[in-house]
Legacy VTK file of the C-alpha trace (Angstrom):
# vtk DataFile Version 3.0
C-alpha trace
ASCII
DATASET POLYDATA
POINTS 253 float
73.906 19.910 154.928
71.495 22.711 154.177
73.680 25.158 156.176
76.764 24.125 154.224
75.005 24.756 150.913
73.957 28.256 151.991
77.513 29.086 153.116
78.975 27.865 149.838
76.575 29.999 147.813
77.451 33.090 149.910
81.180 32.498 149.512
80.816 32.188 145.744
78.842 35.439 145.568
81.530 37.295 147.533
84.237 35.910 145.282
82.469 37.202 142.161
81.838 40.642 143.664
85.426 41.238 144.846
87.022 41.720 141.370
84.269 44.124 140.363
84.762 46.195 143.519
88.537 46.239 142.976
88.120 47.355 139.374
85.765 50.102 140.442
88.251 51.341 143.054
91.083 51.350 140.486
89.077 53.506 138.088
88.259 56.023 140.791
91.914 56.241 141.847
93.242 57.076 138.327
94.627 60.700 138.045
92.858 63.137 135.723
94.380 63.619 132.263
96.897 66.473 131.983
95.441 69.558 130.265
96.626 70.528 126.813
97.630 74.198 126.453
98.902 76.315 123.563
102.323 77.966 123.946
103.050 81.207 122.065
105.700 80.701 119.396
107.696 83.707 118.132
109.182 81.862 115.148
108.251 83.303 111.779
108.436 86.101 109.253
106.883 89.419 110.336
106.192 92.879 108.971
105.057 95.969 110.823
104.923 99.725 111.362
106.433 102.065 113.935
106.252 105.672 115.009
107.700 107.838 117.729
110.300 110.434 118.586
113.965 111.000 117.789
116.653 113.304 119.132
119.973 114.141 117.506
122.958 115.672 119.256
125.543 117.142 116.923
128.635 119.345 116.993
129.842 121.430 114.026
133.236 122.861 113.207
134.427 124.709 110.107
137.612 124.229 108.126
139.577 127.349 107.235
142.968 127.908 105.574
144.335 128.599 109.046
142.843 125.509 110.724
139.628 124.283 112.349
137.159 126.595 114.099
134.515 125.127 116.448
130.992 126.336 115.725
129.210 124.788 118.719
126.954 121.862 119.591
123.181 121.573 119.664
120.396 119.056 120.236
117.479 118.763 117.876
114.418 116.518 117.990
111.412 115.554 115.913
109.008 112.832 114.850
109.621 109.433 113.283
107.378 107.093 111.308
108.242 104.022 109.287
108.183 100.251 109.102
110.166 97.099 109.782
110.493 93.606 108.362
112.258 90.601 109.840
112.391 86.953 110.820
112.694 85.304 114.245
113.607 81.803 115.439
112.542 80.581 118.884
114.669 77.910 120.600
113.071 77.008 123.943
112.833 80.423 125.612
115.563 82.047 123.515
114.579 84.076 120.433
117.043 85.206 117.771
116.242 87.273 114.711
117.250 89.612 111.909
115.470 92.881 111.109
115.572 95.808 108.676
113.879 99.075 109.659
113.363 102.306 107.738
111.943 105.584 109.085
111.087 108.970 107.707
112.328 111.613 110.166
111.860 115.316 110.769
114.777 116.072 113.098
115.870 119.639 112.406
117.683 122.490 114.152
118.915 125.968 113.144
121.500 127.863 115.194
123.762 130.909 114.930
127.428 129.956 114.593
129.937 130.821 117.276
132.591 131.927 114.795
130.399 134.555 113.073
127.028 135.760 114.472
126.033 136.898 110.973
125.705 133.322 109.665
123.632 130.339 110.817
123.656 126.627 110.105
120.737 124.260 109.674
121.157 120.550 110.218
118.387 118.130 109.293
118.009 114.350 109.398
115.120 113.162 107.214
115.759 109.419 106.943
117.012 106.638 109.252
117.679 102.972 108.488
118.628 100.112 110.829
119.966 96.654 109.926
120.216 94.651 113.147
120.373 91.230 114.780
118.218 90.438 117.823
118.608 88.233 120.892
115.593 87.823 123.169
114.041 85.938 126.072
110.385 84.905 125.817
107.805 84.284 128.512
105.017 82.794 126.425
103.469 85.887 124.711
105.951 88.390 126.209
109.361 89.014 124.607
112.264 91.108 125.938
115.164 91.583 123.507
118.346 93.483 122.713
119.472 94.375 119.198
122.571 95.710 117.498
124.021 96.324 114.069
124.426 99.016 111.417
122.647 102.355 111.092
122.389 104.786 108.189
121.052 108.352 108.163
120.296 110.822 105.397
121.298 114.358 106.357
121.353 117.871 104.964
123.579 120.712 106.147
123.058 124.362 105.105
124.894 127.621 105.842
123.145 130.945 105.200
123.501 134.688 105.792
121.350 135.867 108.723
120.943 139.372 107.268
120.004 138.580 103.675
118.812 134.974 104.109
120.988 133.958 101.143
122.413 130.452 101.249
126.197 130.333 101.356
126.794 126.554 101.211
124.834 123.322 101.402
125.526 119.607 101.350
123.408 116.469 101.357
125.044 113.272 102.511
124.417 109.729 103.736
126.194 108.623 106.890
126.813 105.090 108.208
127.301 104.174 111.854
126.364 101.673 114.552
123.182 101.010 116.521
122.317 99.351 119.827
118.827 99.000 121.257
116.463 97.246 123.650
112.777 96.465 123.300
109.742 94.685 124.709
106.973 93.094 122.659
103.690 91.410 123.586
101.616 89.113 121.400
97.972 89.929 122.029
96.715 87.511 119.342
98.388 84.513 117.659
99.627 86.804 114.858
99.578 90.402 116.137
101.969 91.973 118.634
102.704 95.453 119.995
105.848 96.787 121.601
108.122 99.659 122.512
111.779 100.072 121.582
114.707 102.364 122.381
117.731 102.692 120.068
120.956 104.689 120.273
122.852 105.439 117.061
126.549 106.358 116.887
127.029 108.146 113.551
130.607 109.375 114.011
131.997 112.363 112.121
131.128 113.464 108.606
133.279 115.922 106.618
132.040 118.180 103.822
134.036 120.481 101.532
132.722 123.748 100.099
134.670 123.642 96.846
136.738 126.815 96.563
135.227 128.016 99.850
133.473 131.286 100.688
133.985 134.329 102.885
131.482 134.980 105.690
130.118 138.474 106.387
132.515 138.621 109.333
135.516 137.982 107.086
136.209 134.268 107.749
137.125 132.054 104.787
135.426 128.647 105.141
136.470 125.694 103.004
134.529 122.872 104.638
132.775 121.568 107.708
132.818 118.589 110.068
129.717 117.287 111.864
129.576 114.661 114.627
126.218 113.101 115.422
124.500 110.749 117.862
120.783 109.896 117.672
118.337 108.507 120.246
115.054 106.933 119.108
111.962 105.809 121.031
109.297 104.107 118.923
106.017 102.264 119.413
105.705 99.212 117.148
103.008 96.897 115.836
103.863 93.684 113.971
101.961 91.034 112.049
103.642 87.624 112.131
102.839 84.980 109.545
102.170 81.722 111.369
100.583 81.656 114.811
100.748 79.479 117.861
102.989 76.454 117.761
101.698 72.921 118.251
99.772 72.419 121.538
101.843 70.824 124.303
100.888 68.897 127.428
101.291 70.901 130.595
103.666 69.447 133.182
103.237 69.591 136.941
LINES 1 254
253 0 1 2 3 4 5 6 7 8 9 10 11 12 13 14 15 16 17 18 19 20 21 22 23 24 25 26 27 28 29 30 31 32 33 34 35 36 37 38 39 40 41 42 43 44 45 46 47 48 49 50 51 52 53 54 55 56 57 58 59 60 61 62 63 64 65 66 67 68 69 70 71 72 73 74 75 76 77 78 79 80 81 82 83 84 85 86 87 88 89 90 91 92 93 94 95 96 97 98 99 100 101 102 103 104 105 106 107 108 109 110 111 112 113 114 115 116 117 118 119 120 121 122 123 124 125 126 127 128 129 130 131 132 133 134 135 136 137 138 139 140 141 142 143 144 145 146 147 148 149 150 151 152 153 154 155 156 157 158 159 160 161 162 163 164 165 166 167 168 169 170 171 172 173 174 175 176 177 178 179 180 181 182 183 184 185 186 187 188 189 190 191 192 193 194 195 196 197 198 199 200 201 202 203 204 205 206 207 208 209 210 211 212 213 214 215 216 217 218 219 220 221 222 223 224 225 226 227 228 229 230 231 232 233 234 235 236 237 238 239 240 241 242 243 244 245 246 247 248 249 250 251 252
């Protein structure tokens, strides 16, 4: 009888300990909680500054009573500095946006004309504006994008006598064309980003008349001019975006 009592007590003790051991094993087997990480969000309004280099390739011809005379082509380059303002929307990894950019430019070139070595022309671009749409692909804080839209340039064209230095004709004009570009941007803080961008501008042909015209020292009567122009731009950019990181998300494995 005594042995039966001892066995019963032992069995009861094991029965009470088994659930506790099972519960302890279940707790140890539970997976660790998934970490919470912040994902960079490019959505928001931004404003920034840019600076860099621009190159213009242009060809000039003159209008005469007898027809058109080609004056030659030349490439000129100079510095750029300005700013941009825009808004972006991020949808998963796709980023779309609209942007306006304005730059002061010092792209200038003077050359002797082919039709008369006694006169020269000076072409200068001192202002560039871009109004573009963007489409990009984001890898967290890195963004690669293409852009395209309208471009506008402010130009000045002068003709002068090489011997006396006297100006013979001048014209200031604003020209509209198209733009296409590509860029890369990196967000180094929740609000600040830096990047580099290349743009090509097609500005077409611009015609200018010289009123009643004038006679060059070589005896040519010029009544107007035509200038074709393309521009390449490479700029470094810094932007401040109002907002910051999006809501934290749970990482998936």
